[in-house]
C-alpha positions as CSV (number, residue, x, y, z in Angstrom):
1,M,-26.1,-130.3,230.8
2,P,-28.8,-132.0,232.8
3,S,-28.6,-135.8,232.9
4,S,-31.5,-138.2,232.6
5,K,-31.2,-138.8,236.4
6,D,-32.4,-135.3,236.9
7,R,-35.8,-136.3,235.5
8,R,-36.4,-138.4,238.6
9,A,-35.3,-136.1,241.4
10,V,-35.2,-132.4,241.4
11,E,-34.5,-130.7,244.7
12,V,-36.6,-127.7,245.4
13,P,-36.6,-125.4,248.4
14,V,-39.0,-126.3,251.3
15,Y,-41.1,-123.2,250.8
16,V,-41.7,-124.2,247.1
17,Y,-42.6,-127.7,248.1
18,D,-45.0,-126.4,250.7
19,Q,-46.7,-124.2,248.2
20,L,-47.0,-127.0,245.7
21,A,-48.4,-129.3,248.5
22,Q,-51.0,-126.7,249.5
23,I,-52.2,-126.2,245.9
24,A,-52.4,-130.0,245.5
25,Q,-54.4,-130.4,248.7
26,T,-56.7,-127.5,247.8
27,E,-57.4,-128.9,244.3
28,D,-57.4,-132.6,245.4
29,R,-54.5,-133.4,243.0
30,T,-51.1,-134.8,243.3
31,I,-48.1,-132.6,243.6
32,T,-46.7,-134.1,240.4
33,S,-49.8,-133.1,238.4
34,V,-49.5,-129.5,239.8
35,V,-45.8,-129.3,238.8
36,H,-46.6,-130.7,235.3
37,Q,-49.3,-128.0,234.8
38,L,-47.1,-125.2,236.0
39,L,-44.2,-126.2,233.9
40,F,-46.3,-126.8,230.8
41,T,-47.8,-123.2,231.2
42,A,-44.4,-121.7,231.9
43,L,-42.7,-123.4,228.9
44,G,-45.5,-122.2,226.6
45,T,-44.7,-118.6,227.4
46,Y,-40.9,-118.9,227.7
47,H,-38.5,-117.0,225.5
48,P,-34.8,-116.9,225.8
49,T,-33.1,-114.1,227.6
50,W,-31.0,-111.8,225.3
51,I,-27.3,-112.3,226.1
52,P,-25.2,-110.4,223.4
53,S,-22.1,-112.5,223.8
54,K,-24.1,-115.7,223.4
55,H,-26.9,-114.7,220.9
56,L,-25.4,-112.1,218.6
57,S,-24.0,-114.8,216.3
58,R,-27.6,-115.9,215.7
59,F,-28.4,-112.5,214.1
60,N,-27.8,-112.3,210.4
61,D,-25.6,-109.5,208.9
62,H,-28.6,-107.2,208.3
63,A,-29.9,-107.6,211.9
64,Q,-26.4,-107.1,213.3
65,H,-26.1,-104.0,211.2
66,A,-29.5,-102.7,212.5
67,L,-28.2,-103.1,216.1
68,S,-25.0,-101.2,215.2
69,L,-27.1,-98.5,213.6
70,A,-29.3,-98.4,216.8
71,R,-26.1,-97.8,218.8
72,E,-25.2,-94.9,216.4
73,E,-28.6,-93.4,216.8
74,A,-28.4,-93.5,220.6
75,L,-25.0,-91.8,220.5
76,S,-26.3,-89.2,218.0
77,F,-29.0,-88.2,220.6
78,N,-26.3,-88.2,223.3
79,H,-28.2,-91.0,225.1
80,N,-26.2,-93.3,227.4
81,Y,-28.3,-96.4,226.6
82,I,-29.9,-98.2,223.7
83,G,-33.6,-98.3,224.0
84,T,-36.4,-99.6,221.8
85,E,-36.6,-96.2,220.1
86,H,-33.0,-96.7,218.9
87,L,-33.8,-100.2,217.8
88,L,-36.6,-98.8,215.7
89,L,-34.3,-96.2,214.2
90,G,-31.8,-98.9,213.4
91,L,-34.4,-101.0,211.7
92,V,-35.6,-98.1,209.5
93,R,-32.0,-97.3,208.5
94,E,-31.1,-100.9,207.6
95,Q,-32.5,-100.5,204.1
96,D,-31.6,-104.1,203.0
97,G,-33.7,-105.6,205.8
98,L,-37.3,-106.7,205.4
99,A,-38.2,-104.6,208.5
100,A,-37.3,-101.3,206.7
101,L,-39.4,-102.4,203.7
102,A,-42.4,-103.2,205.9
103,L,-42.1,-99.9,207.7
104,A,-41.7,-98.0,204.5
105,K,-44.9,-99.6,203.1
106,L,-46.7,-98.4,206.2
107,G,-45.4,-94.9,205.6
108,V,-42.9,-94.8,208.5
109,A,-40.0,-92.5,207.5
110,L,-36.7,-92.0,209.3
111,D,-37.2,-88.3,209.8
112,A,-40.6,-88.8,211.4
113,V,-39.2,-91.4,213.8
114,R,-36.2,-89.2,214.7
115,A,-38.6,-86.3,215.3
116,A,-40.7,-88.5,217.5
117,V,-37.7,-89.6,219.6
118,E,-36.7,-86.0,220.0
119,E,-40.2,-85.0,221.1
120,K,-40.6,-88.0,223.5
121,I,-37.1,-88.3,224.9
122,G,-35.1,-85.2,223.9
123,R,-31.4,-85.1,223.5
124,G,-28.7,-85.5,226.1
125,D,-26.7,-82.5,227.2
126,Q,-23.3,-83.8,226.1
127,P,-21.7,-86.6,224.1
128,V,-21.5,-89.9,225.7
129,Q,-18.0,-91.2,226.3
130,E,-18.6,-94.5,228.1
131,E,-19.8,-97.8,226.5
132,I,-23.6,-97.9,226.2
133,D,-25.8,-101.0,226.8
134,Y,-29.3,-102.1,226.1
135,V,-32.1,-101.2,228.5
136,P,-34.1,-104.1,229.9
137,R,-37.0,-103.4,227.6
138,A,-34.7,-103.5,224.5
139,R,-33.2,-106.8,225.8
140,N,-36.7,-108.2,226.1
141,V,-37.5,-107.1,222.5
142,L,-34.3,-108.9,221.3
143,S,-35.3,-112.0,223.3
144,L,-38.7,-111.9,221.6
145,A,-36.8,-111.6,218.3
146,L,-35.0,-114.8,219.0
147,D,-38.4,-116.4,219.8
148,E,-40.0,-115.1,216.6
149,A,-37.1,-116.6,214.6
150,E,-37.5,-120.0,216.3
151,R,-41.3,-119.9,215.8
152,Q,-40.8,-119.3,212.1
153,G,-38.2,-122.0,211.8
154,S,-35.4,-119.6,210.9
155,G,-31.8,-120.4,211.7
156,Y,-31.0,-116.8,212.0
157,V,-32.7,-113.7,213.5
158,R,-33.5,-111.2,210.8
159,T,-34.6,-107.6,210.9
160,E,-38.2,-108.5,210.7
161,H,-37.9,-110.7,213.8
162,I,-36.6,-107.7,215.7
163,L,-39.5,-105.6,214.5
164,L,-42.0,-108.3,215.4
165,G,-40.3,-108.5,218.8
166,L,-40.7,-104.8,219.3
167,V,-44.4,-105.0,218.4
168,R,-45.0,-108.1,220.5
169,D,-43.5,-106.5,223.5
170,G,-45.8,-103.6,222.9
171,G,-44.3,-101.3,225.5
172,G,-41.4,-98.9,225.4
173,V,-40.8,-95.8,223.3
174,G,-40.3,-97.7,220.0
175,A,-43.8,-99.2,220.1
176,D,-45.2,-95.9,221.4
177,I,-43.8,-94.2,218.3
178,L,-45.3,-96.8,216.0
179,D,-48.6,-96.3,217.8
180,T,-48.4,-92.5,217.5
181,L,-47.8,-93.0,213.7
182,G,-50.9,-95.2,213.6
183,V,-49.2,-98.4,212.4
184,L,-48.5,-100.4,215.6
185,G,-51.5,-102.7,214.9
186,K,-50.6,-103.1,211.2
187,V,-46.9,-104.1,211.4
188,R,-47.3,-107.8,212.0
189,A,-49.7,-108.3,209.1
190,Q,-47.4,-106.2,206.8
191,V,-44.4,-108.3,207.7
192,F,-46.2,-111.6,207.0
193,D,-47.6,-110.2,203.8
194,L,-44.1,-109.5,202.6
195,L,-43.0,-112.9,203.7
196,G,-45.9,-114.5,201.8
197,A,-47.2,-116.1,205.0
198,S,-50.1,-115.7,207.4
199,P,-49.4,-114.2,210.9
200,A,-48.8,-116.8,213.6
């Protein structure tokens, strides 16, 4: 844990200091003001990195079940990874979560999502025997889910936060499928409508 002494002196590599000094000189500012601006900007866009061993306990039962279902879906396609398309399938299957309700209201059905995964990715040739893990894009979606929960003042990540993270990331096969189904731009408003709140 950083101590209060760290506020006064933070060591940085020489090349970083030189870049900061160059920016400060070019803009006729102090190095401190440049650092403050850069940190303020970076902290405004920061979201925590998804680390399963550390963050899984912050996901409620329905969200954890959706992740478990995502893993099942990946294995059923003989995929040796868990991607955003599997997260989407897990969210649709977790019927007790708000994400499934939002997707159902938008007309997103499990069979249609499975067919889209089959069309876009296909199936693996043989069953996967080894342990599978999340691809970087799926990890980013789950990091954004943590951020969505924090922004909404929720102590736990729920299925709708994962869905909002998937939409906010905007890339990957999961978002592409929602876009193909014509609902990508409608998901956020639908979720907040069900929550009785306005989109942030």
